[in-house]
LOLOVEX-463801 format. One record per residue (C-alpha): residue in one letter; residue number from 1; x, y, z. Coordinates in steps of 0.001 Angstrom, whole numbers, plus 524288, in hexadecimal, padded with zeros to 5 digits. Layout:
<sites>
code:pos:X:Y:Z
a:NUM:X:Y:Z;
...
</sites>
This chain:
<sites>
code:pos:X:Y:Z
m:1:7FFFF:7FFD7:80015;
p:2:8055C:80C7A:7FB51;
s:3:80827:8178C:80535;
s:4:80023:823D8:8050A;
g:5:80CAC:82BCB:804D5;
i:6:810C0:83678:80D8B;
g:7:80835:840D4:80834;
a:8:7FC22:8391D:80853;
r:9:7F264:8413C:8119D;
r:10:7EBEE:8353F:81B45;
r:11:7DDE1:832D5:81E06;
n:12:7D9D0:831F2:82BEA;
v:13:7DB99:823AD:82EE3;
d:14:7D8D7:81E75:83D51;
s:15:7D7A7:80F65:83A21;
a:16:7E6E0:80F1B:83B39;
y:17:7F0A3:814AA:841F5;
v:18:7FF71:81634:8435E;
l:19:80613:8171A:8503D;
d:20:811DF:81F9A:85021;
s:21:81A83:81C7A:85B7D;
y:22:8178A:8279D:861B0;
a:23:80A64:823E9:86445;
m:24:80F07:8169E:86A4A;
i:25:81850:81C9F:8736A;
a:26:80E65:825D7:877F7;
h:27:805D9:8195D:87967;
f:28:810FB:81210:881EA;
e:29:814F9:81F28:88918;
d:30:8074B:821D5:88CFC;
e:31:8097B:82EBB:886A5;
a:32:7FFBB:83947:8811E;
g:33:7F940:832D5:875B8;
g:34:7FB97:82411:87B84;
e:35:7ECBE:822A4:87EBC;
q:36:7E8AC:8251E:8704D;
v:37:7F26A:81B4C:86C4F;
w:38:7ECC5:8113B:876B7;
k:39:7E024:813A2:87035;
v:40:7E324:81168:8623A;
l:41:7EA29:80588:8673F;
k:42:7DE0C:8002F:86DA5;
a:43:7D6AD:803FB:85F6B;
a:44:7E133:7FBFF:858CC;
h:45:7DF20:7EF62:862AF;
a:46:7D05C:7F099:86013;
g:47:7D1F4:7F02C:851BF;
k:48:7CDC1:7FEFC:84FA7;
t:49:7D90B:802DC:84A35;
t:50:7E705:7FF89:8443B;
l:51:7F3DA:80328:8499B;
y:52:80113:80255:8438B;
m:53:80EC0:80708:84622;
s:54:81B37:8069E:83E48;
v:55:825B6:7FE47:84385;
i:56:82EAD:80AF0:842C1;
n:57:825C2:8119A:84C51;
l:58:825D6:8045F:854C3;
g:59:8342C:806B9:8545E;
e:60:83271:81449:85944;
i:61:82C06:80F9D:86569;
y:62:83632:80541:868D8;
y:63:84106:80EB0:866F9;
n:64:83A7B:8194A:86EEF;
t:65:83660:80E89:8791F;
y:66:844E6:8094D:878DB;
r:67:84BD3:815D6:87ADB;
e:68:842A0:81A6B:88627;
r:69:83FBB:80E97:88D73;
g:70:84882:8032A:88908;
r:71:848E2:7F6C1:87F2F;
e:72:83F6B:7EF2D:88830;
k:73:834CA:7F9FA:8881E;
a:74:835D8:7FBEF:8793D;
d:75:834C4:7ED49:8761D;
e:76:828C1:7ED4D:87F86;
a:77:8232E:7F91C:877A0;
v:78:8246E:7F211:86B00;
f:79:81ED2:7E553:87059;
i:80:81356:7ECC6:875B0;
m:81:812A1:7F374:868E8;
r:82:81170:7E7A2:861D2;
q:83:80589:7E251:869E4;
l:84:7FE89:7EE03:86714;
p:85:7F3E6:7EF60:85B15;
i:86:7FE91:7F62D:853D0;
t:87:80309:7F15D:84680;
i:88:8126C:7F401:844AE;
v:89:814D9:7F6B9:8370C;
n:90:822FE:7F3AE:830CE;
v:91:827A7:7FDC7:82901;
d:92:82843:7FA6D:819FD;
i:93:82E76:8028D:80EC4;
e:94:821FC:809A9:80D2C;
i:95:81F1C:80F8C:81A23;
t:96:82EC4:811F1:81B10;
m:97:82E01:81942:80EBE;
e:98:8210D:81F8F:81489;
a:99:82870:823F9:8201E;
a:100:83464:82814:819D5;
a:101:82C7A:8309A:81023;
l:102:824FD:837A5:81BC9;
k:103:8312C:83970:822F0;
s:104:83766:8402B:816B2;
v:105:82CF5:84A56:81715;
h:106:82801:84B03:82606;
a:107:831E1:84EB6:83030;
v:108:82D9F:842D4:8384E;
a:109:835A5:83829:83FCE;
y:110:837F5:82C82:83670;
a:111:83081:82316:83FA0;
d:112:82559:82B02:83FAD;
c:113:82481:82B1C:83147;
f:114:8225D:81D82:832E3;
a:115:8176D:81DED:83A46;
a:116:8112F:82871:830DE;
a:117:8149B:81EA4:824D8;
l:118:80DB2:81399:82AE7;
g:119:801A3:81D49:82D18;
i:120:801FE:82005:81F21;
r:121:802B2:8120B:81AF7;
k:122:7F9AE:80D66:823B9;
k:123:7F00C:81926:8215A;
a:124:7F09B:819AE:82FFD;
t:125:7F0B0:82595:83AE6;
v:126:7FC86:825E4:8421C;
i:127:7FB72:82849:851A3;
t:128:805DD:830D2:85667;
g:129:8091B:83BD1:85EFE;
d:130:81657:83F85:85882;
p:131:81559:84D0E:8539C;
e:132:81E12:84951:848B0;
f:133:812AB:84492:841A8;
k:134:80CD4:850BA:84002;
r:135:81794:85371:834AC;
f:136:810E6:84915:82DC7;
g:137:805A9:851B1:82B93;
k:138:7FA61:84BBB:823E8;
v:139:802F2:840D7:81FB3;
i:140:7FD0D:837CD:82941;
n:141:7F284:8378F:832CA;
v:142:7F693:83884:841ED;
k:143:7EE32:83631:84E22;
w:144:7F524:83DAF:85823;
i:145:7F61F:838D7:865CC;
</sites>
C-alpha cells in the first residue's frame, strides 16, 4: 500500500492510534496525560480501537528507562509493553523513507518521525504530548495529552 506522502492532508481518524514514546512514558510515570493513555489502552483491550507503536519508539522507551532507572527496569518496561494491546510495528523501507522525508522538511527528532510516518501509513492519529509534533502541522493528526 503506497504512502500518502508528507504533503497529504490527513482526515480525522479515531479508530486507530499510534502511541508516541512520550505518551507511554507519561502513562508509566503517572505524569500529565497518563490517564488519557490509560483510557485508550482500555478501549483497545475492549476491541474499540487499534493501537500501534513503531519499534523505534519502543526503543526510545527502553533507552530512556535504562538511562534513568537501569537495565532491569528497562527490560521490565518492554515486557509490560509487549503485554499491552499495542501492535509493535517493525520498520520497513517504506516507513523508513517516509520518516526520512518528514525529517528532511520538519525540525523534529528522527525517532518522532517514525511515529508520524507510522501514523501516515496506518491512517491513524498519533497520541503524544511532545510539543515537537506541532511542527508537523496538518501532515498528521495528533491527539494531545
